[in-house]
C-alpha positions as CSV (number, residue, x, y, z in Angstrom):
1,M,0.0,0.0,0.0
2,T,1.2,3.5,-0.9
3,I,0.1,6.7,1.0
4,K,0.8,9.9,-0.6
5,V,0.8,13.1,1.4
6,D,1.0,16.5,-0.2
7,T,0.5,18.8,2.8
8,V,0.8,18.3,6.6
9,T,-0.9,20.8,8.9
10,D,-1.6,21.2,12.7
11,A,-4.9,19.9,14.0
12,A,-6.7,23.2,13.4
13,G,-5.5,23.2,9.8
14,T,-4.2,26.6,10.2
15,G,-0.4,26.1,10.3
16,A,2.5,23.7,10.4
17,P,2.4,20.7,12.8
18,N,4.5,20.8,16.1
19,I,6.6,17.5,15.9
20,P,8.1,16.5,19.4
21,D,11.9,16.6,19.7
22,G,11.8,12.8,20.2
23,A,10.6,12.0,16.6
24,T,13.0,9.9,14.6
25,I,13.3,8.8,11.0
26,A,14.9,5.3,10.5
27,G,16.4,5.5,14.1
28,T,17.9,9.0,13.5
29,A,16.7,12.1,15.4
30,L,14.7,14.4,13.1
31,A,16.9,17.3,14.0
32,S,20.0,15.4,12.5
33,V,18.4,14.2,9.3
34,N,20.2,15.6,6.1
35,Q,22.5,17.9,8.2
36,M,26.1,18.4,7.0
37,E,28.8,18.1,9.8
38,Y,31.0,21.1,9.7
39,T,33.7,22.3,12.0
40,S,36.1,25.2,11.9
41,S,39.1,24.7,14.3
42,G,42.9,24.5,14.6
43,S,42.8,20.7,15.4
44,A,40.9,17.8,13.8
45,P,37.4,17.2,15.3
46,G,36.9,14.1,17.3
47,S,34.6,11.3,16.2
48,P,33.7,12.7,12.9
49,S,31.1,11.1,10.5
50,N,31.8,9.9,7.0
51,G,31.7,13.0,4.8
52,A,32.2,15.5,7.6
53,L,33.9,18.8,6.6
54,W,36.5,20.6,8.5
55,W,38.2,24.0,8.0
56,D,41.7,23.7,9.4
57,S,42.2,27.2,10.5
58,V,45.8,26.9,11.4
59,N,46.9,25.6,8.0
60,E,44.1,27.4,6.0
61,L,43.0,24.1,4.4
62,F,39.5,22.7,3.6
63,K,39.2,19.0,4.4
64,M,36.7,16.2,4.2
65,Y,36.6,13.0,6.3
66,V,36.4,9.8,4.2
67,N,36.8,6.2,5.5
68,G,38.9,7.0,8.6
69,G,41.1,9.9,7.3
70,W,40.9,13.6,6.6
71,F,41.6,14.6,2.9
72,E,42.3,18.0,1.5
73,V,39.6,19.4,-0.8
74,K,41.2,21.4,-3.6
75,Y,39.8,23.5,-6.4
76,T,42.0,23.5,-9.5
77,P,41.0,26.2,-11.9
78,P,40.9,25.6,-15.5
79,P,44.0,26.7,-17.4
80,P,43.9,30.3,-18.8
81,I,42.9,30.5,-22.6
82,F,45.4,32.9,-24.1
83,F,45.8,31.0,-27.4
84,G,43.5,29.4,-29.8
85,G,42.9,27.7,-33.2
86,R,43.5,30.7,-35.5
87,G,46.8,32.4,-35.9
88,V,47.0,36.0,-37.3
89,F,50.1,37.6,-38.8
90,G,50.2,41.3,-38.8
91,G,52.3,44.0,-40.3
92,G,55.9,43.7,-41.6
93,Q,58.0,44.5,-44.5
94,N,57.1,43.0,-48.1
95,T,59.5,42.0,-50.9
96,S,59.9,45.6,-52.1
97,Y,61.0,46.4,-48.5
98,A,57.9,48.6,-47.9
99,R,56.0,48.6,-44.7
100,V,52.6,47.0,-44.9
101,N,49.4,47.0,-42.8
102,T,48.3,43.5,-44.1
103,M,47.0,40.9,-41.7
104,Q,46.7,37.3,-42.8
105,Y,45.5,34.1,-40.9
106,I,45.9,30.5,-40.8
107,T,43.9,27.6,-39.0
108,I,46.7,26.1,-36.9
109,S,45.4,22.7,-36.7
110,T,45.1,22.4,-40.6
111,T,48.1,22.9,-42.8
112,G,47.6,25.2,-45.8
113,N,48.1,28.6,-47.0
114,S,47.1,31.8,-45.3
115,T,44.1,33.9,-46.0
116,D,43.6,37.7,-45.9
117,F,42.3,38.9,-42.6
118,G,42.1,42.7,-42.8
119,D,44.3,45.7,-42.3
120,L,46.1,47.1,-39.4
121,T,45.5,50.7,-38.4
122,I,49.0,51.8,-39.7
123,N,51.6,50.4,-42.1
124,V,54.1,49.1,-39.5
125,E,57.1,46.7,-39.2
126,Q,58.8,45.4,-36.2
127,V,55.4,45.3,-34.2
128,A,54.7,43.0,-31.3
129,G,51.5,40.9,-31.0
130,C,49.7,39.0,-28.2
131,A,46.3,37.9,-27.5
132,G,43.8,37.1,-24.8
133,G,41.8,34.3,-26.3
134,S,39.2,36.2,-28.3
135,R,41.1,39.5,-28.9
136,G,44.3,40.0,-30.5
137,V,46.5,43.1,-29.9
138,F,49.3,44.5,-32.0
139,G,51.5,47.4,-30.4
140,G,54.7,49.5,-31.2
141,G,56.8,48.9,-34.1
142,Y,58.3,51.3,-36.8
143,D,55.9,53.3,-39.2
144,G,58.5,55.9,-40.1
145,T,58.8,56.8,-36.4
146,R,59.0,54.6,-33.2
147,S,55.3,54.0,-32.8
148,N,53.3,53.7,-29.6
149,V,50.2,52.9,-31.3
150,I,48.2,49.8,-30.1
151,G,45.3,48.3,-32.2
152,Y,43.1,45.3,-31.7
153,I,41.2,42.7,-33.6
154,T,38.5,40.2,-32.9
155,I,40.3,37.0,-33.9
156,S,37.2,35.0,-34.8
157,T,35.9,37.8,-37.1
158,T,38.0,39.0,-40.1
159,G,38.2,42.7,-40.5
160,N,40.5,45.7,-39.9
161,S,41.9,46.5,-36.6
162,T,40.5,49.2,-34.3
163,D,42.5,51.7,-32.2
164,F,43.1,50.4,-28.6
165,G,45.4,53.1,-27.1
166,D,49.0,53.8,-26.5
167,L,52.1,52.2,-25.2
168,T,53.9,54.1,-22.4
169,I,56.7,54.9,-24.8
170,G,57.1,54.6,-28.7
171,R,59.6,51.9,-29.8
172,S,60.4,49.5,-32.6
173,S,61.1,45.8,-32.2
174,P,59.5,45.4,-28.7
175,T,58.2,41.9,-27.8
176,A,54.8,40.8,-26.2
177,L,53.4,37.9,-24.3
178,S,50.1,37.5,-22.5
179,N,47.7,35.4,-20.4
180,E,43.9,35.5,-20.8
181,V,43.8,38.9,-19.1
182,R,47.0,40.9,-19.5
183,G,49.2,41.7,-22.6
184,V,52.7,42.7,-21.7
185,F,55.1,44.6,-24.0
186,A,58.8,44.6,-23.2
187,G,62.1,46.1,-24.6
188,G,62.5,47.7,-28.0
189,S,64.4,50.5,-29.7
190,T,63.7,54.2,-29.0
191,S,64.5,57.3,-31.0
192,A,66.7,58.8,-28.2
193,S,69.9,57.6,-26.6
194,P,70.7,55.1,-25.3
195,F,68.1,53.8,-27.9
196,K,67.7,50.3,-26.4
197,T,65.1,50.3,-23.6
198,N,64.3,48.0,-20.7
199,V,60.8,49.2,-20.2
200,I,57.9,46.7,-19.6
201,D,54.4,47.9,-19.9
202,Y,51.0,46.2,-19.9
203,I,47.4,46.4,-21.0
204,T,44.2,44.7,-19.9
205,I,43.3,43.1,-23.2
206,A,39.5,43.2,-22.7
207,T,39.5,46.9,-21.9
208,T,40.8,49.5,-24.5
209,G,43.1,52.2,-23.0
210,N,46.7,53.2,-22.7
211,A,49.4,50.8,-21.3
212,T,50.7,51.0,-17.6
213,D,54.2,50.8,-16.4
214,F,54.9,47.0,-15.3
215,G,58.6,47.1,-14.4
216,D,61.9,46.8,-16.2
217,L,63.9,44.0,-18.0
218,T,67.2,43.1,-16.5
219,L,68.8,44.4,-19.5
220,A,67.9,47.2,-22.1
221,K,67.5,45.3,-25.4
222,S,65.5,45.0,-28.6
223,Q,64.4,42.2,-30.8
224,V,63.7,39.9,-27.8
225,A,61.5,36.8,-28.1
226,A,58.9,36.0,-25.6
227,C,56.4,33.3,-24.5
228,S,54.0,32.5,-21.6
229,D,52.3,29.5,-20.0
230,G,49.7,31.9,-18.7
231,S,51.3,32.4,-15.3
232,R,54.9,33.1,-16.1
233,G,56.3,35.0,-19.0
234,V,59.7,34.5,-20.3
235,F,61.9,36.8,-22.4
236,G,64.8,35.3,-24.3
237,G,67.8,36.6,-26.3
238,G,67.7,40.0,-27.8
239,D,70.1,42.8,-29.1
240,E,71.9,44.4,-26.2
241,N,74.2,47.2,-27.4
242,N,74.6,45.4,-30.8
243,N,75.4,42.1,-29.3
244,E,73.3,39.0,-29.2
245,T,72.4,37.9,-25.7
246,N,71.6,34.4,-24.4
247,V,69.8,35.7,-21.3
248,L,66.5,34.3,-20.3
249,E,64.5,36.3,-17.8
250,Y,60.9,35.9,-16.4
251,I,58.1,37.8,-14.9
252,T,54.7,36.7,-13.3
253,V,52.3,38.0,-15.6
254,A,49.6,38.8,-13.1
255,T,51.9,40.8,-10.8
256,A,53.8,43.9,-12.0
257,G,57.6,43.8,-11.2
258,N,61.0,43.7,-12.8
259,G,62.5,40.6,-14.7
260,T,64.4,37.9,-12.8
261,D,67.0,35.6,-14.2
262,F,65.6,32.4,-15.6
263,G,68.7,30.8,-17.3
264,D,70.5,30.9,-20.7
265,L,69.5,30.0,-24.2
266,V,71.7,27.4,-26.0
267,V,73.0,30.1,-28.2
268,G,72.8,33.9,-28.0
269,V,70.3,35.2,-30.5
270,D,68.4,38.2,-31.5
271,S,65.3,38.5,-33.7
272,A,64.1,35.0,-32.8
273,A,60.4,34.3,-32.5
274,A,58.8,32.2,-29.6
275,C,55.6,30.6,-28.6
276,S,54.4,28.0,-26.1
277,N,51.8,26.0,-24.5
278,Y,51.0,25.5,-20.8
279,T,54.3,23.7,-20.4
280,R,57.1,24.6,-23.0
281,G,58.3,27.6,-24.7
282,I,60.1,27.2,-28.0
283,F,62.5,29.8,-29.4
284,G,63.0,29.7,-33.2
285,G,65.6,31.1,-35.4
286,G,67.1,34.6,-35.2
287,R,70.6,35.9,-35.8
288,V,73.6,34.8,-33.8
289,S,77.0,36.5,-33.4
290,G,78.7,37.3,-36.7
291,G,75.3,38.0,-38.4
292,T,74.5,34.4,-39.3
293,I,70.8,33.5,-39.4
294,T,70.4,30.3,-37.5
295,N,68.0,27.3,-38.1
296,T,68.1,26.4,-34.3
297,L,65.1,25.6,-32.3
298,Q,65.4,25.6,-28.6
299,Y,63.0,25.1,-25.7
300,I,62.5,25.6,-22.1
301,T,60.0,24.1,-19.5
302,I,58.5,27.5,-18.4
303,A,57.6,26.6,-14.8
304,T,61.2,25.3,-14.0
305,L,64.1,27.7,-14.1
306,G,67.1,26.6,-16.1
307,N,68.9,26.6,-19.5
308,A,67.3,26.0,-22.8
309,T,67.7,22.7,-24.6
310,D,68.1,21.9,-28.3
311,F,64.6,21.0,-29.9
312,G,65.7,20.5,-33.5
313,D,66.0,22.5,-36.7
314,F,63.9,24.5,-39.0
315,S,64.2,26.7,-42.1
316,A,66.8,29.3,-41.0
317,T,64.9,32.6,-40.6
318,E,64.8,35.8,-38.4
319,M,62.0,38.3,-37.6
320,A,59.2,35.7,-38.3
321,G,55.9,35.7,-36.5
322,S,55.0,32.8,-34.3
323,V,51.7,31.4,-33.0
324,S,50.5,28.3,-31.1
325,N,47.2,26.4,-30.5
326,G,48.7,24.6,-27.4
327,T,49.7,21.6,-29.5
328,R,51.5,23.2,-32.6
329,A,54.0,25.9,-32.8
330,V,53.9,27.7,-36.2
331,W,56.3,30.2,-37.6
332,G,55.6,32.4,-40.7
333,G,57.5,34.8,-42.8
334,G,60.7,36.4,-41.7
335,Y,64.0,36.7,-43.6
336,G,66.3,33.8,-44.7
337,S,68.3,34.4,-47.9
338,S,65.4,36.7,-48.9
339,I,62.0,37.8,-47.5
340,Q,60.0,34.7,-47.0
341,N,56.4,33.4,-47.3
342,I,57.3,30.0,-45.6
343,I,55.1,28.7,-42.8
344,Q,56.5,25.9,-40.8
345,Y,55.5,24.1,-37.7
346,V,56.4,21.6,-34.9
347,T,54.6,19.6,-32.4
348,I,55.4,21.4,-29.1
349,D,55.6,18.3,-26.7
350,T,57.8,16.2,-29.1
351,T,61.3,17.4,-30.1
352,G,62.4,17.3,-33.7
353,N,62.6,19.3,-37.0
354,S,60.0,21.4,-38.4
355,T,57.5,20.5,-41.1
356,D,56.2,22.7,-44.0
357,F,52.8,24.1,-43.3
358,G,52.0,26.1,-46.4
359,D,52.7,29.7,-47.6
360,L,51.7,33.2,-46.6
361,V,49.6,35.1,-49.0
362,E,52.2,38.0,-48.9
363,A,55.8,37.3,-48.0
364,V,56.7,39.4,-45.1
365,N,59.7,40.1,-42.8
366,K,59.7,41.9,-39.5
367,T,56.2,40.7,-38.7
368,S,54.5,39.6,-35.6
369,A,51.6,37.3,-34.9
370,C,49.1,36.1,-32.2
371,S,46.5,33.4,-31.8
372,G,43.2,32.8,-30.2
373,A,39.5,32.2,-30.7
């Protein structure tokens, strides 16, 4: 027999019934049914029930009692989204050595040639690019003067860039990295002595406006390569007083401050291009001492301080643009024996030589790139 009760009221039918304290359900006092056992204290509660919760106020840890032991309950946030499936190359110098405002894009997971995306706000070379998942940002560069212009695009939607704001100082050949919130621009060449700068400034990618001072690099230099795992940003190599440096230094992207020593590249290089996933950063190509353009790929584990390790080789190039979808690292354009339209890629987690990807619509040198969406 099944008895279904929709409403229980008191004897007068005017309110809730008054159930005595001694009432039980399946032998458990009514007052204890469906209650969560919770304690906040500096020492473990005595005689806890299975599933009891305890805030360990001494160690500031949240714990649950399971089958005779206390286990820490942790929340691991999802990784930041600061790259994506589309790579966009912006600006540079064409085969006539003229500055361009051209943007072109690829689908990183699918090999093939690039497609026209739209135009930057200015014709510019030696620009720096970064992204915050959905929005890409290009800043600085040389447009006849050392530019402080920042422009942005929506990576999923082809079209021209829109004015974002200004860097703290105009400079050519800065570098940039990002997490899902901040874009950080570092180094470059200025129009006044001592010409090379150690300035680091940053923007909030989702909010247009001018850049803010972040701190300083350990060295004043230009033509640095940069990458990030979303937490830590690493700057590698660069031109310091017309000498190629092998210095690696890092910042915590979310916290303003100066660069700190990370280790050394396998070889000192300027004008390399770098990209990364949540674990590795890969530095590709560039110019080594004596002016030789190198085919070296070298990598670091971003979370672990130390020197770079040889990754493999690719088509020798400098001043290329580089993008990543977290699986593949892709380099496009740059200068080898001439201004190139070559696109080449590697699988980030597997060392080895690069593979041909396709061609840029327009061969460009001194370009930059970002990925997202």
